[in-house]
C-alpha positions as CSV (number, residue, x, y, z in Angstrom):
1,X,-22.7,15.0,21.8
2,X,-23.4,12.2,19.3
3,X,-19.9,10.9,18.8
4,X,-16.2,11.8,18.7
5,X,-13.4,10.6,16.4
6,X,-9.9,11.3,15.0
7,X,-10.7,14.8,13.8
8,X,-13.4,16.2,16.0
9,X,-16.7,15.8,17.9
10,X,-20.1,15.4,16.4
11,X,-23.0,17.3,18.0
12,X,-26.7,17.5,17.3
13,X,-27.9,21.0,16.6
14,X,-30.8,22.9,15.1
15,X,-30.6,25.2,12.1
16,X,-32.3,28.3,13.3
17,X,-33.2,29.3,9.7
18,X,-35.0,26.1,8.8
19,X,-35.6,24.7,12.3
20,X,-34.4,21.3,11.1
21,X,-32.1,19.1,13.1
22,X,-28.6,18.8,11.8
23,X,-25.3,17.2,12.8
24,X,-22.3,19.5,13.4
25,X,-18.8,18.2,13.4
26,X,-16.5,20.5,15.4
27,X,-12.9,19.9,14.4
28,X,-10.4,19.8,17.2
29,X,-8.9,23.2,18.2
30,X,-5.4,22.3,16.8
31,X,-7.0,21.6,13.4
32,X,-9.2,24.7,13.5
33,X,-6.2,26.9,14.2
34,X,-4.5,25.8,11.0
35,X,-5.2,28.6,8.4
36,X,-4.2,26.3,5.5
37,X,-6.6,23.6,6.6
38,X,-9.4,26.2,7.0
39,X,-8.6,27.5,3.5
40,X,-8.7,23.9,2.0
41,X,-12.2,23.3,3.5
42,X,-13.5,26.6,2.3
43,X,-12.2,26.0,-1.3
44,X,-13.6,22.4,-1.3
45,X,-17.0,23.5,0.1
46,X,-18.7,24.0,-3.3
47,X,-17.7,20.5,-4.6
48,X,-18.6,18.7,-1.3
49,X,-22.0,20.5,-0.8
50,X,-22.9,19.5,-4.4
51,X,-22.9,15.8,-3.4
52,X,-26.6,15.2,-3.1
53,X,-27.8,11.6,-3.1
54,X,-30.0,9.4,-0.9
55,X,-27.0,7.2,0.1
56,X,-24.8,10.2,1.1
57,X,-25.0,12.2,4.4
58,X,-24.9,15.6,2.6
59,X,-22.6,18.4,3.7
60,X,-24.8,21.4,4.2
61,X,-22.1,24.0,5.0
62,X,-18.6,24.7,6.2
63,X,-18.4,27.2,9.1
64,X,-15.1,29.0,9.8
65,X,-15.5,31.6,12.6
66,X,-12.5,32.6,14.6
67,X,-11.2,29.5,16.4
68,X,-14.1,27.3,15.2
69,X,-14.1,25.1,12.1
70,X,-17.3,23.1,11.8
71,X,-18.9,20.9,9.2
72,X,-22.7,21.0,9.1
73,X,-24.3,17.8,7.7
74,X,-27.6,16.0,7.4
75,X,-28.5,14.4,10.7
76,X,-28.9,10.7,9.9
77,X,-30.7,8.6,12.5
78,X,-29.4,5.1,13.1
79,X,-26.3,3.2,14.2
80,X,-22.9,3.3,12.5
81,X,-21.8,0.1,10.9
82,X,-18.7,-0.2,13.0
83,X,-20.7,-0.2,16.2
84,X,-23.2,-2.7,14.8
85,X,-20.4,-5.1,13.8
86,X,-18.8,-4.8,17.2
87,X,-22.1,-5.4,19.1
88,X,-23.7,-7.9,16.8
89,X,-21.1,-9.5,14.6
90,X,-21.3,-10.1,10.9
91,X,-24.5,-9.3,9.0
92,X,-26.7,-11.7,7.1
93,X,-25.7,-11.9,3.5
94,X,-28.8,-10.1,2.2
95,X,-28.2,-7.2,4.6
96,X,-24.5,-7.1,3.8
97,X,-25.4,-6.9,0.1
98,X,-27.9,-4.1,0.7
99,X,-25.4,-2.0,2.8
100,X,-22.6,-2.7,0.3
101,X,-24.9,-1.6,-2.6
102,X,-25.7,1.7,-0.9
103,X,-22.0,2.3,-0.3
104,X,-21.2,1.5,-3.9
105,X,-23.9,3.8,-5.1
106,X,-22.7,6.7,-2.9
107,X,-19.1,6.2,-4.1
108,X,-20.1,5.9,-7.8
109,X,-22.0,9.2,-7.5
110,X,-19.1,11.0,-5.9
111,X,-16.6,9.6,-8.3
112,X,-18.6,10.8,-11.3
113,X,-18.3,14.3,-9.8
114,X,-14.6,14.0,-9.2
115,X,-14.7,13.6,-5.4
116,X,-12.8,10.8,-3.7
117,X,-13.9,9.8,-0.2
118,X,-10.5,8.7,1.1
119,X,-11.6,7.2,4.4
120,X,-14.1,4.5,3.7
121,X,-14.6,2.4,6.9
122,X,-17.5,1.0,8.9
123,X,-17.7,4.0,11.3
124,X,-18.4,6.2,8.3
125,X,-21.5,4.2,7.3
126,X,-24.8,4.9,9.1
127,X,-27.6,2.3,9.1
128,X,-30.9,4.0,9.7
129,X,-33.9,2.2,11.4
130,X,-36.2,0.1,9.2
131,X,-38.2,2.3,6.8
132,X,-35.8,5.3,7.1
133,X,-34.1,4.8,3.8
134,X,-30.8,3.2,2.7
135,X,-27.5,3.1,4.5
136,X,-25.6,6.4,4.1
137,X,-21.9,7.2,3.7
138,X,-20.5,10.1,5.7
139,X,-17.4,12.3,5.9
140,X,-16.5,12.6,2.2
141,X,-13.0,13.9,1.7
142,X,-12.7,15.0,5.3
143,X,-9.7,12.8,6.1
144,X,-7.9,13.8,2.9
145,X,-8.3,17.5,3.6
146,X,-7.1,17.1,7.2
147,X,-4.1,14.9,6.3
148,X,-2.9,17.1,3.4
149,X,0.2,19.1,4.2
150,X,0.8,17.5,7.6
151,X,2.1,14.3,9.0
152,X,-1.2,13.4,10.6
153,X,-1.1,10.2,12.6
154,X,-3.3,7.4,11.3
155,X,-4.6,4.8,13.7
156,X,-3.1,1.3,13.1
157,X,-6.6,-0.3,12.8
158,X,-7.4,1.9,9.9
159,X,-4.4,0.8,7.8
160,X,-6.3,-2.3,6.6
161,X,-8.6,-0.1,4.6
162,X,-5.8,1.5,2.7
163,X,-5.2,0.3,-0.8
164,X,-1.8,-1.0,-1.8
165,X,-1.1,1.9,-4.1
166,X,-1.9,4.4,-1.4
167,X,0.5,2.6,1.0
168,X,3.1,2.9,-1.7
169,X,2.6,6.7,-1.9
170,X,0.0,7.2,-4.6
171,X,-2.8,9.8,-4.3
172,X,-6.1,8.2,-3.2
173,X,-8.3,7.7,-6.2
174,X,-11.7,6.1,-6.9
175,X,-10.2,2.6,-7.1
176,X,-8.7,3.2,-3.6
177,X,-12.2,3.8,-2.3
178,X,-13.4,0.6,-4.0
179,X,-10.6,-1.4,-2.3
180,X,-11.7,0.0,1.1
181,X,-15.3,-1.0,0.3
182,X,-14.1,-4.5,-0.4
183,X,-12.5,-4.7,3.0
184,X,-15.7,-3.4,4.7
185,X,-17.7,-6.0,2.7
186,X,-15.5,-8.9,3.9
187,X,-16.0,-7.6,7.5
188,X,-19.8,-7.5,7.1
189,X,-20.0,-11.1,5.9
190,X,-20.1,-14.3,8.0
191,X,-17.5,-17.0,7.8
192,X,-19.5,-18.9,5.2
193,X,-20.8,-16.2,2.8
194,X,-22.5,-17.1,-0.5
195,X,-19.8,-17.6,-3.1
196,X,-20.9,-14.7,-5.4
197,X,-20.5,-12.2,-2.5
198,X,-17.0,-13.5,-1.8
199,X,-16.1,-13.1,-5.4
200,X,-17.3,-9.5,-5.5
201,X,-15.3,-8.7,-2.4
202,X,-12.2,-10.3,-3.9
203,X,-12.7,-8.3,-7.1
204,X,-12.5,-5.1,-5.0
205,X,-9.3,-6.3,-3.3
206,X,-7.2,-6.7,-6.5
207,X,-3.7,-5.3,-6.2
208,X,-4.0,-3.6,-9.6
209,X,-6.3,-0.5,-9.3
210,X,-7.4,-0.9,-12.9
211,X,-8.6,-4.4,-12.3
212,X,-11.1,-3.4,-9.6
213,X,-14.7,-2.7,-10.6
214,X,-16.2,0.7,-10.5
215,X,-18.7,1.8,-7.8
216,X,-21.4,1.8,-10.4
217,X,-20.7,-1.8,-11.4
218,X,-20.6,-2.9,-7.8
219,X,-23.9,-1.2,-7.2
220,X,-25.5,-3.3,-9.9
221,X,-24.0,-6.6,-8.7
222,X,-24.6,-6.1,-5.0
223,X,-28.1,-4.8,-5.6
224,X,-28.9,-7.8,-7.7
225,X,-27.5,-10.2,-5.2
226,X,-29.4,-8.5,-2.3
227,X,-32.7,-8.9,-4.1
228,X,-31.9,-12.5,-5.0
229,X,-30.9,-13.3,-1.4
230,X,-34.2,-11.9,0.0
231,X,-32.9,-8.5,0.9
232,X,-35.1,-6.4,-1.4
233,X,-33.7,-3.7,-3.6
234,X,-30.3,-2.4,-2.7
235,X,-31.6,1.0,-1.9
236,X,-34.1,-0.3,0.6
237,X,-33.2,-1.1,4.2
238,X,-34.2,-4.5,5.5
239,X,-34.7,-5.2,9.1
240,X,-31.6,-5.1,11.3
241,X,-29.6,-8.3,11.9
242,X,-30.1,-10.4,15.0
243,X,-27.7,-9.9,17.9
244,X,-26.2,-13.4,17.5
245,X,-24.1,-14.6,14.5
246,X,-26.0,-16.3,11.7
247,X,-25.9,-20.1,12.1
248,X,-23.5,-22.0,9.9
249,X,-26.0,-24.7,9.0
250,X,-29.0,-23.8,7.0
251,X,-31.9,-26.0,8.0
252,X,-34.6,-26.7,5.4
253,X,-37.1,-24.4,7.1
254,X,-38.7,-23.4,3.8
255,X,-37.3,-19.9,4.0
256,X,-36.5,-18.0,0.9
257,X,-32.8,-17.8,1.8
258,X,-32.6,-21.6,2.6
259,X,-34.3,-22.4,-0.7
260,X,-31.9,-20.2,-2.7
261,X,-28.7,-21.4,-1.1
262,X,-29.7,-25.0,-0.3
263,X,-28.9,-26.3,-3.8
264,X,-25.6,-26.1,-5.6
265,X,-27.5,-25.6,-8.8
266,X,-29.3,-22.6,-7.5
267,X,-26.1,-21.1,-6.0
268,X,-24.3,-21.5,-9.3
269,X,-27.2,-19.8,-11.1
270,X,-27.1,-16.9,-8.7
271,X,-23.4,-16.6,-9.1
272,X,-23.6,-16.7,-12.9
273,X,-26.3,-14.0,-13.1
274,X,-24.5,-11.7,-10.6
275,X,-21.1,-12.0,-12.4
276,X,-22.7,-11.3,-15.8
277,X,-24.3,-8.1,-14.4
278,X,-21.1,-7.0,-12.8
279,X,-18.8,-7.7,-15.7
280,X,-21.2,-6.1,-18.1
281,X,-21.5,-3.0,-16.1
282,X,-17.7,-2.9,-15.6
283,X,-17.0,-3.2,-19.3
284,X,-19.4,-0.4,-20.1
285,X,-17.9,1.8,-17.4
286,X,-14.4,1.2,-18.6
287,X,-15.4,1.9,-22.2
288,X,-17.0,5.2,-21.2
289,X,-14.1,6.1,-19.0
290,X,-11.6,5.5,-21.8
291,X,-13.6,7.7,-24.1
292,X,-13.5,10.5,-21.5
293,X,-9.8,10.0,-21.0
294,X,-9.2,10.5,-24.8
295,X,-11.3,13.6,-24.7
296,X,-9.2,15.0,-21.8
297,X,-6.0,14.2,-23.5
298,X,-7.1,16.1,-26.5
299,X,-7.5,19.2,-24.3
300,X,-10.6,19.3,-22.1
301,X,-11.2,22.9,-21.1
302,X,-11.1,23.2,-17.4
303,X,-11.7,20.0,-15.5
304,X,-10.0,16.6,-15.3
305,X,-12.0,13.4,-15.8
306,X,-13.9,12.7,-12.6
307,X,-12.4,9.8,-10.9
308,X,-9.2,9.9,-12.9
309,X,-6.1,8.3,-11.3
310,X,-2.7,9.8,-10.8
311,X,-0.1,8.6,-13.4
312,X,1.7,5.4,-12.3
313,X,4.6,5.1,-14.7
314,X,6.2,1.9,-15.8
315,X,9.6,1.5,-17.4
316,X,9.1,4.3,-19.9
317,X,8.1,7.9,-19.1
318,X,4.8,9.6,-20.1
319,X,4.5,10.4,-23.8
320,X,3.8,14.0,-24.9
321,X,0.1,14.2,-25.9
322,X,-0.6,15.7,-29.3
323,X,-2.6,18.5,-27.8
324,X,0.2,19.5,-25.5
325,X,2.3,20.4,-28.5
326,X,-0.2,23.1,-29.7
327,X,0.4,26.8,-29.1
328,X,-3.1,27.4,-27.7
329,X,-5.0,27.7,-24.4
330,X,-6.0,24.1,-24.6
331,X,-2.5,23.1,-25.6
332,X,-1.1,24.8,-22.4
333,X,-3.6,22.9,-20.2
334,X,-2.7,19.6,-21.8
335,X,1.0,20.4,-21.3
336,X,0.5,21.1,-17.6
337,X,-1.1,17.7,-17.0
338,X,1.8,16.2,-18.9
339,X,4.4,18.1,-16.9
340,X,3.0,16.9,-13.6
341,X,3.0,13.3,-15.0
342,X,6.7,13.8,-15.8
343,X,7.4,15.1,-12.3
344,X,5.7,12.0,-10.8
345,X,7.7,9.7,-13.1
346,X,11.0,11.4,-12.3
347,X,10.4,11.0,-8.6
348,X,9.7,7.3,-8.9
349,X,12.4,6.5,-11.5
350,X,15.2,9.1,-11.0
351,X,15.0,9.8,-14.8
352,X,14.7,13.6,-15.2
353,X,15.6,13.8,-18.9
354,X,12.1,14.7,-20.3
355,X,11.3,16.9,-17.2
356,X,14.5,18.9,-17.8
357,X,13.4,19.6,-21.4
358,X,9.9,20.6,-20.3
359,X,11.2,23.0,-17.6
360,X,12.8,26.4,-18.1
361,X,16.1,27.0,-16.2
362,X,14.6,30.1,-14.7
363,X,12.0,28.2,-12.7
364,X,13.4,28.3,-9.2
365,X,11.1,25.8,-7.4
366,X,11.4,23.4,-10.4
367,X,15.2,23.6,-10.1
368,X,15.0,22.7,-6.5
369,X,12.8,19.7,-7.2
370,X,15.0,18.5,-10.0
371,X,18.2,18.8,-7.9
372,X,16.5,16.8,-5.0
373,X,15.6,14.0,-7.4
374,X,19.1,13.8,-9.0
375,X,20.9,14.0,-5.6
376,X,18.9,11.3,-4.0
377,X,19.3,8.8,-6.8
378,X,22.9,9.7,-7.4
379,X,23.6,8.6,-3.8
380,X,21.9,5.2,-4.4
381,X,18.6,6.2,-2.7
382,X,15.1,6.6,-3.9
383,X,11.9,8.6,-3.5
384,X,8.7,6.9,-2.5
385,X,5.3,8.6,-3.1
386,X,5.0,12.2,-4.2
387,X,2.5,11.3,-7.0
388,X,0.6,14.3,-8.4
389,X,-3.0,14.3,-9.5
390,X,-4.3,17.3,-11.4
391,X,-7.9,17.9,-10.5
392,X,-8.7,20.9,-12.8
393,X,-7.0,23.7,-14.6
394,X,-8.4,27.2,-15.1
395,X,-7.4,30.6,-16.6
396,X,-8.9,34.1,-16.2
397,X,-10.2,36.8,-18.5
398,X,-6.7,38.3,-18.8
399,X,-5.3,35.1,-20.5
400,X,-2.7,35.7,-23.2
401,X,-0.5,33.2,-25.1
402,X,2.5,35.4,-24.3
403,X,3.6,33.7,-21.1
404,X,0.1,32.5,-20.1
405,X,-0.8,32.1,-16.4
406,X,-2.7,29.0,-15.3
407,X,-4.2,27.9,-12.0
408,X,-3.9,24.2,-11.4
409,X,-5.7,22.5,-8.6
410,X,-3.6,19.4,-7.6
411,X,-3.2,16.7,-5.0
412,X,0.1,15.2,-4.0
413,X,0.7,12.1,-2.0
414,X,3.2,12.3,0.9
415,X,6.8,11.5,-0.2
416,X,9.5,9.7,1.7
417,X,13.3,9.9,1.0
418,X,14.9,6.4,1.3
419,X,18.6,6.0,1.5
420,X,20.6,3.2,-0.1
421,X,20.2,1.0,2.9
422,X,16.4,1.3,2.8
423,X,16.0,3.7,5.8
424,X,13.7,6.7,5.5
425,X,15.8,9.8,5.9
426,X,13.2,12.5,5.2
427,X,9.7,13.2,4.2
428,X,7.5,15.7,2.3
429,X,3.9,16.1,3.4
430,X,1.1,15.7,0.9
431,X,-1.2,18.3,-0.7
432,X,-4.9,18.2,-1.2
433,X,-6.9,20.6,-3.3
434,X,-3.8,22.9,-3.5
435,X,-3.9,25.9,-5.9
436,X,-0.7,26.1,-7.9
437,X,-0.3,29.3,-10.0
438,X,2.2,28.6,-12.8
439,X,3.5,30.5,-15.9
440,X,4.3,28.8,-19.2
441,X,6.5,30.0,-22.0
442,X,6.4,28.9,-25.7
443,X,10.0,28.1,-26.5
444,X,10.1,28.0,-30.3
445,X,8.1,24.8,-30.9
446,X,7.1,23.6,-27.5
447,X,5.9,24.7,-24.1
448,X,8.0,25.0,-21.0
449,X,7.2,25.7,-17.3
450,X,8.7,29.1,-16.7
451,X,7.8,29.6,-13.0
452,X,5.5,28.9,-10.1
453,X,4.2,32.0,-8.4
454,X,2.6,30.0,-5.6
455,X,5.2,28.3,-3.3
456,X,5.4,24.7,-2.0
457,X,3.6,23.2,-5.0
458,X,6.8,21.4,-6.1
459,X,9.8,20.5,-3.9
């Protein structure tokens, strides 16, 4: 056995077909016995096995056989970052930059493919021996899939990696991963880190998810700093850190690091170059992302924008996109995204006006959800969480505009019912990669949700 954790035990094994060594994570029996959890892993298998990158410990297969649920992954030699920090303390700045750059590159790749990690922490980062490649991130989406639909206990020490919006009940999104990376980065750094590194970590820890840089922008900034601090390229692994903490005073030993950081002028120059790189990459990423968002709003065929965030409404509810008013296949898809945004808004605000208009009275599950929202807020309470994120929408070959049937794959964050005194009186578990089959109806000049044929999607 290599390790054990919150969800299972990790063993070294041999793939008899290829004779290569692999790592097998056996989920604990209580998890493997949950048919809904097994189904979630099997449906997510295609997306997760497609994550192929030098900075990612790749999932090779999901095995569900009787009472066994196992995840087969690359066997990555080395030490997990959590153990290294415990044994040796913070890392030298160059090494921290290199590890952070590898993590950022892994997250950026996953986010472009629409996959959120959801559990970024030091123990999910493996640092190989020198010459064995970059640090690698493990366990993509495993925690999200396990926690979906159940009140799964989360260790207290892990809460510090949770972004503020996730604590408030939002679905984990790419900016949530970036926040956790920022926490890990601060833990890797000594007490007196170079100013540019501190600023990058602070940028990741912004309360506003939209203000955080993307994984791609961080990769550029951290990789540049790692090279400038003597750590080589961000994708190369320097030698492991010494067992003792780096000294606070840097003596003029003639070393490259001392030369770079021994002068305020040089430090300011490093900082200026790094921030120009990060801000430039961030602006380009945001510009490209906004263009993709406009495309999706106009009616993207079957998938949401990778890395898209769940709607977080302000004082006004979501506006009906132009495409959602069209009597067409794409119009129905745009309307479904809009409808789930309305549901998220109604739960957080108590205002069900627009949701009522977008929902047919014959939709039983919808009526239950609407009644719950009205009753809670009428009694002076509120709902916290319950945010929906639509991952993709699909139709089949039998599609017709006469009461069309769509399959929406959604996530929902856990929801708590709070009474007027601020006490939690009830809860609704979250959903991850849940398939919701719903029927629409064209009501004269607009779409309405007629019914859900799959249960427990809305409540």
